[in-house]
N, C-alpha and C positions, 0 to 999 in steps of 0.2 A: 707144452708150457704156454700159458695164455697171457702174455704180456703185450700191451700196446704201449710203446714208448715213443711219444712225440717229443722230440728233443730239439731245441733251437739254440745253437751256439752262435750268438750274434756279436759282432764287433763293428766298430765304426768304419764307414767307408773312406773317410777322408783322414782319419787319424788312427794311429796304432798305439798299443800300449807302450809307454815311454819310460826310459831310464836316463840318467845323466849322460851327456855326450862323452863318448870314448873313442879311442883310435882302434880301428880293426887290426888285429894281428895278421901277419902274413898267412896266406892259405896253407893248409896242410894237405887238402885233397883237391883234385881236379878231375873232371869228367871228359871222356873222349868217345866219340862215335866214329870208328874208323871206316865204316861202310860209306859214310858221307863225307869223310875227311873233315870232321868238325871237332874242334878242341885240339889239345886239352884246354879246359877252361874252368876257372873257379866260380863262374857266374852261377847263381842258384837255379836258373832256368835256361833251357836250351830247346830250340824248335828245330825239328828235323822234318824232311819232306813227307815221309810216310812211315808206317810202323814196321816195314819189312827189314828189320835189322838183325844181323847175325851175331854181332858182338858189341859189348860195351866195356870200355876200359875205365877203371878208377885208379888214378895215380896218387900215390902217397909220397909226398915230397920230403927231401932232406931239408934241414937236419933232423926233423922229427922221425923220418923213416929209418934212420940209422939205428935208433933205439927201440924199434918195434919189430918183434919177432913175427915170422910168417904165420905162426899158429895163433897169433893174437889179433887177427883181422877177420871180420865177418861183414858180409854184405847182404842186402835184400833188394829185390825188385818187386814193386807193387805189393809190399808187405810179405813177400815169400822169400825164405832163406835160399840163397844161391850157392851154398857150399857144394852141392853135387855137380854144379855146372861151372865151377870157377877154378882158376889156378892163379897163384901168386908168383910172379917172376921178378927178377932184378931188372931195374931200368937205369937209364943214364942219370936221372934226377932223383932216384929213390927206388920205390917198389911199385909194381903195377898189378892190379887185380884184373884178370881177363875173365869176363863173364860171357860164356858161350850160350846164347839164348836159344839156339836151335839144337843144342845137344840133347835136350829132353823136352817132351811136350809139356805145355802148361806154363812156360816161362816167356813166351813171345810178348813183345810190346803190343799194346792195344792202340787203336786210333783215339786220339784225345790226350789225356794227361797220364803220365807214368811217373812213378817215384823210384829213385835209386838212393839207397841209404848205405852208409858205411860206418862201422865202429872199429876202433883200434885202441890198443893199450900198450904203453911203452914199459920198459923193464922196471921203472920206478913206480908203476901203478897209475900214471897219468892217463886219463881217458880222452880220446878224441872222437868226435862225431860230426857228420855232415849229411845233409840230404840234398838231392838234386831233383828237379822236375824236368822230365823230358816230354815235351808236347809235340804232337804231329800237326803239320799244316793241314792234313786231311783229317776229317772228323767222322765218327759214327753219329750222324745227326739224329738217329732214332735207334734206341737200344733194342726195339722190337724187330728191327730189320738186320740183315746180314750184308756187310759191305765188302767188296773185293776190288782191288786195283790190279790191273794187268798192264805192266810196263811194256812199251814198245821197245824193240831192240835198240841198244845204244842210248837209252834215256835214263839210266840209273842216276838217281838224285834229283830228277825233275819232279815237280809236284803234279800228281794226277788230277784229272778233273774232279771238282767238288760237285756232289749231286745231293740236293736237299729236296725231299718230297714234302710238300705242304698238304697234299691229299694223296692217299690216306695218311693219317698220323699214327696209326697203329696197325697191328695185324688185322686182316679182314676176317670178319666173323660171318660165316655162311649160314643163313637161316635154314633150319631143318625142313621147313615146308616148301622150299624152292628147289627147282632142278637146275636153274641157271640164274645168274645175277650180273648186274652191270656195276662196275666200280669206276669212279672218277679218279684220274691220275693227273696231278697238277704239281709242278715243281720248278726249281731254279737250278741251272747248271752253270758252273763258273770255271775258268781256267786262265792261266797266265799267257796262253797262246791264243787259241780260238777253238770253239766247239764246232765240230763238223757234222756230228750225227747224234740224234737222240732216238732210241728205240724202246718199245715196250713189248716184251715177249717176242723179240725178233722183228717186230713190225716197225719200220721207220716212221716217225711222226714229225710234223712240222714244229719249228720253234722260231722265236723272234728275239732279237737283241733288245735289251732293256737299258735305260739310263740308270746311273748309280743312285737310285732312290734308297730310302731307308730300308725298304723291304728287300732290296737286292744286296744290301750290305751285310746280310746275314752271313754270307760266305766271305771269309777273310783268309788270305794265304800269306799275307805279309808282302805281297807284290801287287802290281797293277793287274786287276782281273778283268776279264771280259765275260759278262753274264748274259745268259739267255733264259727265257721262260718258255714253258711248254704246258699244254694240257690236252688231255684226250680221255676216252673211256675205253675200258676193256671188258669184254663179255666172256665169262667162262662158266663151265658146268660144275657140278658138285664134287667131282673127283679131283679138282685142282688143289694142289697142296701149297703152291707158291707161284708168284710171277716175278719177272725180273725187269727192271728199268736200267738202261745203259746209256752212258754218255761217252763220246769219243772225241779227242782233240785232234788237231791237225798233225801232231806227231805220231798218232796211232795209239796213244795210251788210252786205256778204257777204265771206267769205273762202273761197277755194277752194284745195284741195290736189289736184294732179294726180299720180297714182301711175303710173309707167311699167310696162308689161307687155312682156316680150320672150321669145322662144323660146330655150329652153336649147339650146346647141350642144355636142354631145358631143365629147370629144377635143380641147378647145381648150387644155388645160393645156400650158404651155411649160416644158420642163425647163431647168435650168441647164447650160449647156455650159462646158467648161473647168474650171479650178480656182476655188476660193472663198477669198477673203481677207477679213479683218475687222480694222479698227482700232477699238478700244473704249476710250473715255475717260470717266472718271467722277470728279468732284471734289466731295467733301463738306467737306474741311478746307482752309482757306486760310491762307497764311502771315500775311497781314495781316487776321486775323479781327476786329480792332477796328473795321475799316471795311467789310469784306466778310463778312457773316454766314456762319458754317458751316452746312452742310446736314445732314440726317439720312440720306438714302437715295440720294443720287446715285451714290456708289461702289457701293452694294449693287445698284442697277439695272444698272450697268455689268458687275459681276461675274456677275449672273444672265444677262444677254444673252451674255456670253462663255462661260459654262458651257453654256447651252442650244444655242448654235450648234455645239458639238462633238458633240452627240447625233445619232444616226442620223436622227431625225425631221427635223432641219434640214439633212440632207445630210452630216453629219459633217465639219465644218470641221477641217482639220488644225491642231494647235496650232502647228506650224511656220509656218503662214500667218496667224497671229493675233498681234496686239500689244495688250496691255492696259496702259493708263496710268491709274493710280489715285492720287488725292490728291497726295502729295508728288512722285510721279513725273511728274505732268502739269504741268510747268513750261512757260512759253512756249517756251523753247528746244526742249524735247522734243516739244511738239506741232508746232512748225514742222519739226523733223527728221522726224517721222512723216509729215507731209503732203508731205514732199519725197521721201524715200527709200522708206519702206515702201509707200505707195500706188502708187508707180511699178512695184512688182513685179507688179501685176496687168496682164496683157496684154489684147489686144482682146476675146477671147471669155471672159475670166474674170469672176467676180462679186466685187465689192468692197463690203464692209459697213463703214460708219463710224458709230459710235455715240458721241455726245458728251453727257455729263451734267454740267452746271455752270451757273454764272451767265452771263447775257447782258444787257448794259445799254448805254445811251448814255453818252457822256462828260458829266459834270456841267458841264464848262466849255464844251463844244461839243456840245449834245445832238443835232445832226444827224449826228454820227459814232457809229456803233454798233460794239460790240466783243464778242468772246467772251472771257470772263474766265478766265485761267489760275491755277494754284495760287499763283504768285508775283506776280500783278498788284498794282499800287499804284493806288488810286483817284485820287490826285492826279497820276498820270502814265500815263493810259490809252494815249496814243499810243506810249509807250516800253515798256510792260509788258503790253499786252493785244493780242489778235489782232483787227485791224480787219476788218470785213466785206469790203471790197475786196481785202484781202490773202488772206483765205480763198478768195475767188473765183479769185484768181490762182493759188494752189496747185492748186485743182481743175482749172483750165483747162490749166495747164502740165504737171502731173505725172500726171494720171489718164488712162490709155489705154483702159480697159475701156469697152464700148459701152452697158451698161445702168447707169442711175443711179437709185438709190432712196434718198431721204433721209427718215429718220424722226427727228423732232426733238421730244423730250419736254421741253417748255420751260416752266419756271416763272420768273416774274420779278417784280420789285418795282415795276414801272412807272417805272423810272428811278432816278437817284441822288438821295437825299434830302439836303437841306441842314440836317440836324440839327434837326428839329422844325418847320421852316418849311414852308409849303405847297409841295408839289412840282409844278412846272409842266411837267415833262418827261413825255412819253409814250414807252413802250418799243415801238418798231416793229421789233424784231429779227426776229420771225417773218416779217413782211411782206417785209423786205429779203432775208432768207435765201432765201425762196421766189422772189422776183423775180430775184435774181442767179444762183441755182444751177439754177433750172428753165429752162434755155435750150436744151435739146436734147430731142427727142422721146423719146429713150431713157432719160430720167431720170424718177423719180417721187419726190415729196416729201410727207411729212406732218409737220406741226408740232403739238405737243400742245395749243396754245391759240391763240385769235385775238389780234389786236393788243390790247395793253394789258390782257390778262386775267392773273389769277393762276392758275397751275396748282397742283395740289394733290399733296402727299405725306403719307403717314400710315401708322401701324402697322397700321391696319385693312385695308390692301390687301396681302395676302400676307405678313403679319407684318412689313411695312416696305418700302414701295415708293412711287414716284410712281404716281398712278392711271393715267397713260398707259402707262408701262412695264409695270405689272401686267397690263393688258388686252392689251398687245402680246404678252406671254408667253402669256397664256391663249389668245389667238387663234392663235398659232403652234402651240400644243399641240393644236389641233383645234377649238376653239370657233368659229373664224371660217369653218369649212367649211360655208358656207351651202347649197351645192348637193349636199353629201354625196357628192362624188366622191372623197373621201379625199385631196384635195390642198388646201392653203391657198395661194391665189394672192395676189399683191400687192393686187388690187382687193378681194378678200374680206377680207383682213386690215385694209386701210385703213378700209373701211366699218364693220367690226365694232368696231374700236378707237374710231373717231370717235363712233359712236352710244353705246357703252357709257360712254365718258368723259363725254359730255354728260348722259346720264341719271343717272350716279352722282354728278355734281356739281350736279344741278338746273340744268343748262345755264349754270352760271357759267364753265365751261371748255369751249370749243368748238374742237376740232382743225380744222385746215385741211389739205386734201389735193389733190394733183395726181398722177395715175398715169402720164401719158405713154403710151408704148408698152408698159409693163410690166404692164398690167392682168391678164394671164393668166400671168405669170411665177410658177412654183411656188417658194414659200419654205419649205414644210414638207409632210411626208407624214404622214397621219393613219392610224393602225392601224384596221382594220375593227373596229367595235364588235360 
């Protein structure tokens, strides 16, 4: 299936969608991480030292728990149902769902952001829902690399060293014509104690302490860090499949980063067959701007993508095969119509590009329901005036015939609907569910501009006014993402370039998510020879 969906769900950085002020009811759910003796807590976010967790407990509190049967409870971790690894037991204050993450493979927490969701229904049919974000102090700074923490004896709960490689920024591509090559290794290591050793493939290399400049503040653990920088070169031959960089602190805890090395395969670029279509949507101005904050650059991002795709470098999309919906034109009715009739014009071998720039948020009254916000959406009637995620999936499944699917989602959000100054207990999992629902065929590829519950950024400093994700998306398509210098920008190259640039540019506050499917080598742009 050949769909390229560039989707930008953007919301204000300083304001969230608002409703009249109300008093938050007492919590029904609390989260506990017994490995680190953290919780139970009803706070929507929790930061744990690292991802090596055996169990997570979700508490269902009385009096609500008294009227909820054991079989009326379900939980998910990172969008995956946890029924096979869970048990519900009676607790002093209600019921407890014990999720045993190590019981089966595939349920382990990841470094970075994790989601825990719970649904319950009482005997009268009332439904309860809550979501929690579990973040780790340690991060997988680059998704191309493999990270491993080895705890020293007696240091359970301590934060391992943080190890960020600034060079290389992706897997090393070994040119077929060479028998050996030299790679520059440059990075930052940080710890709450002190770094005592840095090594590359077992060879100890020198490092030096650095002041807390902006570049060194990329690594944040929530405590006072001591950062060091290092740089060296490594020479290896063509049978090398990876190399490892390691940092060790004075407690003896180590963090390892495994960098893949692969042989360059000439001639793997996949051209686009058939015609190319693009649906471009960008909404900065909202009819109900008293409750949905207007944006600065969502419509600018959409127009820039629309203009660039018509250039020869992008294959020269015909304007007759493009539809741009901006601001007042992007009503719910017009978006539904575009997702019904326009996208159906692309046949099996065609390429379809869909770019959406605007708000995405959960319903304040039912936060388990997630929506794409149209120009005319009303916050107090999301089901009737916004595009529900399952509805979006239905349009994609029923109306799109093309065989390649690439979704690029430049997503800024306000972490849910705010109740007018009260503490917001909602988490925005829009990116997670867009990814889970739409990435269902091998021919699709998806990138979202931020991880769950992160604020994406837009500013005048990026291209005189862009979202940071779209700015680097355009820069990558213009040639900056051509990492192997073959004069083609592939889906894989573009995704990796945008992801790393956005992370570095925002000091890792915004972390794009990506899945390339079978489109890794699909050519999206042609770069003129320099």
